C-alpha positions in Angstrom: 142.9 44.9 141.1 141.2 46.1 144.2 140.0 49.5 145.3 142.5 51.7 147.2 142.3 52.0 151.0 139.6 54.5 151.7 140.9 55.6 155.1 144.7 56.0 154.7 146.7 57.1 157.7 148.5 59.9 155.9 146.4 62.7 154.6 147.1 66.3 153.5 144.2 68.6 154.4 143.6 71.8 152.5 144.6 74.9 154.3 141.9 77.5 155.0 142.0 80.3 152.5 141.8 83.8 153.9 139.3 84.8 151.3 136.1 83.1 150.4 134.4 82.7 147.0 132.6 85.7 145.4 128.8 85.8 145.0 129.2 84.9 141.4 131.4 81.8 142.0 129.2 80.8 145.0 126.1 80.8 142.8 127.9 78.8 140.1 129.1 76.3 142.7 125.5 75.7 143.9 124.4 75.2 140.4 127.2 72.8 139.6 126.4 70.2 142.3 123.1 68.9 140.8 124.4 69.3 137.3 127.2 66.9 138.1 124.8 64.5 139.6 122.6 64.6 136.5 125.5 63.8 134.3 126.6 60.9 136.6 123.3 59.1 136.4 121.5 60.6 133.4 124.5 60.3 131.0 126.2 57.5 132.9 128.9 57.4 130.2 132.1 58.0 132.0 133.3 56.8 135.4 135.1 53.5 136.6 138.1 53.6 138.8 139.9 50.4 139.4 143.1 51.2 141.2 145.7 49.2 143.0 146.2 49.6 146.8 150.0 49.7 146.3 151.6 53.0 147.2 154.1 54.1 144.5 156.8 56.6 145.3 155.7 60.1 144.3 156.8 63.5 145.6 154.5 65.0 148.3 152.0 67.6 147.1 149.2 69.6 148.6 145.7 69.6 147.2 146.2 73.1 145.9 149.4 72.1 144.1 147.8 69.0 142.6 144.8 70.8 141.3 147.0 73.6 139.9 149.0 70.9 138.0 145.8 69.6 136.5 144.6 73.1 135.5 147.9 74.1 134.0 148.6 70.8 132.2 148.8 71.0 128.4 146.1 69.0 126.4 147.4 65.5 126.2 146.9 63.0 123.4 146.0 59.6 124.6 144.5 56.2 123.8 143.4 53.5 126.2 140.9 51.2 127.6 138.6 52.0 130.5 136.2 49.9 132.5 133.0 51.5 133.7 130.9 50.0 136.5 127.6 51.3 137.9 126.0 50.0 141.1 123.2 52.6 141.2 120.4 50.3 142.4 118.2 51.2 139.4 115.6 48.8 138.2 116.9 46.4 135.5 116.0 47.6 132.0 114.3 45.1 129.8 116.6 43.4 127.3 114.4 44.4 124.4 115.1 48.1 125.1 118.8 47.7 124.8 120.6 44.7 123.3 124.3 44.8 122.3 126.5 47.9 122.9 124.0 50.5 124.0 124.5 53.6 126.2 121.5 52.4 128.3 123.6 49.4 129.4 125.7 51.9 131.4 122.9 52.4 133.9 124.0 49.2 135.6 126.8 46.5 135.5 130.2 46.8 133.9 131.2 47.9 130.4 134.4 48.3 128.4 135.2 51.7 126.8 137.9 52.4 124.3 139.2 56.0 124.0 141.3 57.8 121.4 142.1 61.6 121.5 144.5 63.9 119.8 144.3 66.2 122.9 142.7 68.9 120.7 139.4 68.6 118.8 139.5 65.0 117.4 138.4 62.0 119.4 136.7 58.6 119.3 135.0 56.9 122.2 133.6 53.3 121.7 131.4 51.4 124.0 132.1 47.7 123.4 129.6 44.9 123.6 130.3 41.1 123.2 129.6 41.3 119.5 128.7 45.0 118.9 129.9 48.5 119.3 128.5 52.0 119.9 130.9 54.8 118.9 131.0 58.6 119.1 133.5 60.4 116.9 134.2 64.1 117.0 136.2 66.3 114.6 135.9 69.9 115.4 132.2 70.9 115.2 131.2 67.6 113.6 130.0 64.6 115.5 129.2 61.0 114.3 127.5 58.3 116.2 127.5 54.7 115.0 125.5 51.7 116.4 126.6 48.4 114.9 123.6 46.7 116.3 121.3 49.0 114.3 123.9 49.5 111.6 123.0 53.2 111.8 125.1 56.4 111.5 124.0 59.8 112.8 126.1 62.8 111.5 125.6 66.2 113.1 127.3 69.3 111.7 126.8 73.1 111.8 125.7 75.3 108.9 128.0 78.2 107.8 126.2 80.9 109.8 126.3 79.0 113.1 129.8 77.8 112.4 130.9 81.4 111.7 129.2 82.7 114.9 131.0 80.0 116.9 134.3 80.9 115.4 133.9 84.6 116.2 132.9 83.9 119.8 135.9 81.6 120.3 138.2 84.2 118.9 136.7 86.9 121.1 137.1 84.7 124.2 140.7 84.1 123.3 141.3 87.8 122.9 139.8 88.5 126.3 141.9 85.8 127.8 145.1 87.4 126.5 144.3 90.9 127.8 142.1 90.4 130.9 143.4 89.9 134.5 143.5 86.1 134.1 144.3 84.2 137.3 147.3 81.9 137.4 146.7 78.2 137.7 147.5 78.4 141.4 144.9 81.1 141.9 142.3 79.2 139.8 142.9 76.1 141.9 142.4 78.1 145.1 139.1 79.5 143.7 137.8 76.0 142.8 138.9 74.6 146.1 137.1 77.5 147.9 133.9 76.2 146.5 134.5 72.7 147.6 135.8 73.9 150.9 132.4 75.4 151.7 130.8 71.9 151.6 133.7 69.3 151.6 136.8 68.1 153.3 139.5 67.6 150.6 142.7 65.7 151.2 145.5 64.1 149.2 145.8 60.5 150.3 148.5 57.9 149.7 149.5 57.5 146.1 147.9 54.6 144.1 148.6 52.7 140.9 146.1 52.9 138.0 146.7 51.2 134.6 150.3 50.6 135.7 150.9 54.3 136.3 151.7 56.0 139.6 149.0 58.4 140.6 148.0 60.9 143.3 144.6 60.4 144.9 142.3 63.2 146.0 139.6 62.4 148.5 136.6 64.7 148.6 134.1 64.1 151.5 130.9 66.2 151.6 130.2 68.0 154.8 126.7 68.7 153.7 124.1 66.7 155.6 121.3 65.0 153.7 123.2 64.1 150.6 123.5 60.7 148.9 127.2 61.2 148.2 129.5 59.7 150.8 132.8 60.6 149.2 134.6 60.9 145.8 138.1 59.6 145.0 140.0 60.9 142.0 143.3 59.5 140.8 145.6 61.9 138.9 148.5 60.7 136.9 151.8 61.7 138.6 153.5 62.5 135.3 150.9 64.1 133.0 148.3 65.3 135.6 145.6 63.6 133.6 142.8 62.1 135.8 143.0 58.3 135.4 140.1 57.2 137.6 137.0 58.4 139.5 135.1 56.6 142.2 131.9 57.9 143.7 130.6 56.3 146.9 127.0 56.5 148.1 125.8 56.8 151.7 123.7 53.8 151.0 126.8 51.6 150.6 129.9 53.4 151.7 132.1 50.3 151.2 131.6 49.8 147.4 131.7 52.6 144.8 128.3 53.3 143.3 129.9 54.6 140.1 133.5 54.1 138.9 135.5 54.6 135.8 139.2 53.8 135.4 141.7 53.2 132.7 143.0 49.7 132.7 145.6 50.6 130.1 146.6 54.0 128.7 149.2 55.4 126.4 149.9 59.1 126.1 150.8 59.2 122.4 148.9 60.7 119.5 146.6 58.1 117.9 146.8 57.4 114.3 144.6 59.3 111.8 142.9 56.0 111.0 141.8 55.7 114.7 140.4 59.2 114.7 138.8 59.4 111.3 135.2 58.3 110.7 134.0 56.5 107.6 130.5 55.1 107.5 130.5 51.3 107.2 129.3 50.0 103.8 125.5 49.5 103.8 124.9 51.5 107.0 122.0 53.9 107.2 123.3 57.4 107.4 121.1 60.2 109.0 122.3 63.7 108.4 121.5 66.7 110.7 122.8 70.2 109.9 122.2 72.4 112.9 121.2 76.0 112.2 120.9 79.1 114.3 117.1 78.6 114.2 117.5 75.2 115.8 119.3 76.6 118.8 117.6 80.0 119.0 114.1 79.8 117.5 112.9 83.1 119.0 116.0 85.1 118.3 116.7 85.8 122.0 120.3 84.6 121.9 121.1 86.2 118.6 119.8 89.6 119.9 121.8 89.4 123.0 125.0 88.5 121.1 124.6 91.2 118.4 125.7 94.7 119.2 123.1 97.4 118.8 125.2 99.7 116.6 127.6 97.7 114.4 126.1 94.2 114.5 129.2 92.8 116.0 128.9 89.7 118.2 129.3 90.3 121.9 129.3 87.3 124.2 129.6 89.6 127.2 126.2 91.0 126.5 124.6 87.6 126.9 126.4 87.1 130.2 125.3 90.6 131.4 121.6 89.8 130.7 121.9 86.7 132.9 123.4 88.4 136.0 122.0 90.8 138.7 123.5 94.2 139.6 126.2 92.5 141.7 127.3 90.2 138.9 125.8 87.1 140.4 124.3 84.8 137.8 120.5 84.8 137.9 118.4 81.7 137.6 116.5 81.1 134.4 112.7 81.6 134.4 110.9 78.6 135.8 114.0 77.3 137.7 114.5 77.4 141.4 117.3 76.1 143.7 116.9 75.0 147.3 119.2 73.4 149.8 123.0 73.8 150.0 126.1 72.2 148.7 125.8 68.5 147.9 122.2 68.5 149.0 121.1 71.2 146.5 117.8 70.5 144.7 117.1 72.0 141.3 113.5 72.4 140.3 112.2 73.1 136.7 108.6 74.1 136.3 106.4 73.8 133.2 108.1 70.7 131.7 106.3 69.0 128.9 106.8 65.4 130.1 104.5 63.9 127.5 106.5 65.7 124.8 109.8 64.4 126.2 108.6 60.9 126.2 107.3 61.1 122.6 110.7 62.6 121.5 109.1 66.0 120.6 112.2 68.1 119.6 110.6 71.3 121.0 110.2 69.7 124.4 113.7 68.3 124.4 115.2 71.5 123.2 113.4 73.4 126.1 114.7 71.0 128.7 118.3 70.8 127.3 118.6 74.4 126.3 121.1 76.9 127.5 118.7 78.2 130.1 118.2 74.8 131.6 119.9 73.1 134.6 120.2 70.1 132.3 121.7 72.2 129.4 125.4 71.4 129.7 127.1 69.8 126.8 127.1 66.3 128.2 123.4 66.3 129.0 122.6 68.2 125.7 124.2 65.3 123.8 122.3 62.8 125.9 118.9 64.5 125.2 119.9 64.8 121.6 120.4 61.1 121.3 116.9 60.5 122.7 115.4 63.3 120.6 116.8 62.3 117.3 116.3 64.7 114.5 112.6 65.3 114.8 111.1 61.9 114.0 111.1 60.4 117.4 113.8 59.2 119.8 117.3 59.0 118.2 117.9 55.6 119.8 114.6 54.1 118.6 113.6 53.5 122.2 110.1 53.0 123.6 110.8 55.9 126.0 107.4 55.6 127.7 108.2 52.0 128.6 111.7 53.0 129.7 110.3 55.8 131.9 107.8 53.3 133.5 110.6 50.8 134.2 113.0 53.3 135.8 110.5 55.2 137.9 107.9 54.3 140.5 104.6 56.0 141.1 104.0 58.2 144.1 101.1 60.5 145.1 101.4 63.4 142.7 104.0 62.0 140.3 106.7 59.5 139.7 110.3 59.1 141.1 113.5 57.7 140.0 115.7 56.6 142.9 119.3 55.6 142.6 122.3 55.4 144.9 123.6 58.9 143.9 120.7 60.8 142.4 116.9 61.2 142.8 114.5 62.6 140.3 110.9 63.6 140.9 108.5 64.3 138.0 105.2 65.7 139.2 101.8 65.4 137.6 101.7 69.2 137.2 104.9 69.4 135.1 107.6 70.0 137.6 111.0 68.1 137.6 113.1 68.1 140.7 116.7 66.7 140.7 119.2 66.3 143.5 121.8 64.0 145.1 119.3 63.6 148.0 116.8 60.9 149.1 113.5 60.9 147.2 111.8 62.0 150.5 113.6 65.3 150.3 112.3 65.9 146.8 108.8 65.0 147.8 109.0 67.4 150.8 110.4 70.2 148.5 107.6 69.7 146.1 105.0 69.7 148.8 104.0 66.1 148.2 105.0 64.7 151.6 
């Protein structure tokens, strides 16, 4: 199958909203752009879109209507096969650092991924190699990873205190959602599109076919100058509103997607319990890690913010209030600064213990992947956790220093990682700058050019 026509004659532009985003949502939007870019390259675990250029017959929809249908769609169980392809222009990683089915292989080339989900809190995702497999299985708050090449299982769970805290906060959030002035899906879609409208042209193009299913295609073109992202194409299933494929194009090669992930076959039925359950293979090494509150909050800051002063009740709103200014706009964590706009946003983190990260020091990893970090979302936290292991060095048994040397190149004052969609600068004085911008922009921002 070939990629869909990227310049269809029929498009449906988004109408201009009479109201713009609030300061709070605008700040979140600026923060989200580099975070998405970090996930795209740093995690590199989810994105090939291989879609047919045929135009199936689907009812006309606007971009607002399509996004509203995605937002309001019920969680959908599914199983299927996806193909991931990365053309990021990164240096080739030495075979001795990977071998078999390994997440690092997703930095370049094509990989096959199998997916099973019950649409709720159980799932299995398997990266398949020629003769090996790397799987991640989730069941509620428990996570297992299994590498057949290393014949090793890692099991992460929560202790009773942390599990109880999480349950209370989830219930509290559900209670707020049932009583607060919650926007409708249409309103939520408009808010999200307002963010993109500041920095993007968004249209619905001609329908496409993905994995044999008719799908709508959304085209997002950044209007920000100086970004590496040329455009993004997202195919949304016409029946279930589940995204079926994503293609991200770079300004360095606007004719071929730099990153893509697409289902080649998909079934929207509940997988069997056998597919979702995890059982350690006989003879495999099993490493157990029980997360405690001390692991996530060593100095008690989070616990203090979440605990009411009078009755000891948990209050998630108190934590949010401490991280916003008088107008309600989220404040940046200490040591973090943001420059640029839209898709050309650059996030800088000061005081990073690079040597500790490369050695797999859990404290250094926790600081970079913590809740106050621009890299601290769930996807990146999982990625850093894989590298950090459980305190005895990198979880993937990697020579991280060798990997760092292979993926980065030296510059005056530090080292840079350059890819088609993302650039990273690590300075000798402990600063890390990340953005979907050329490396020269990062060097200028850091005062090294």
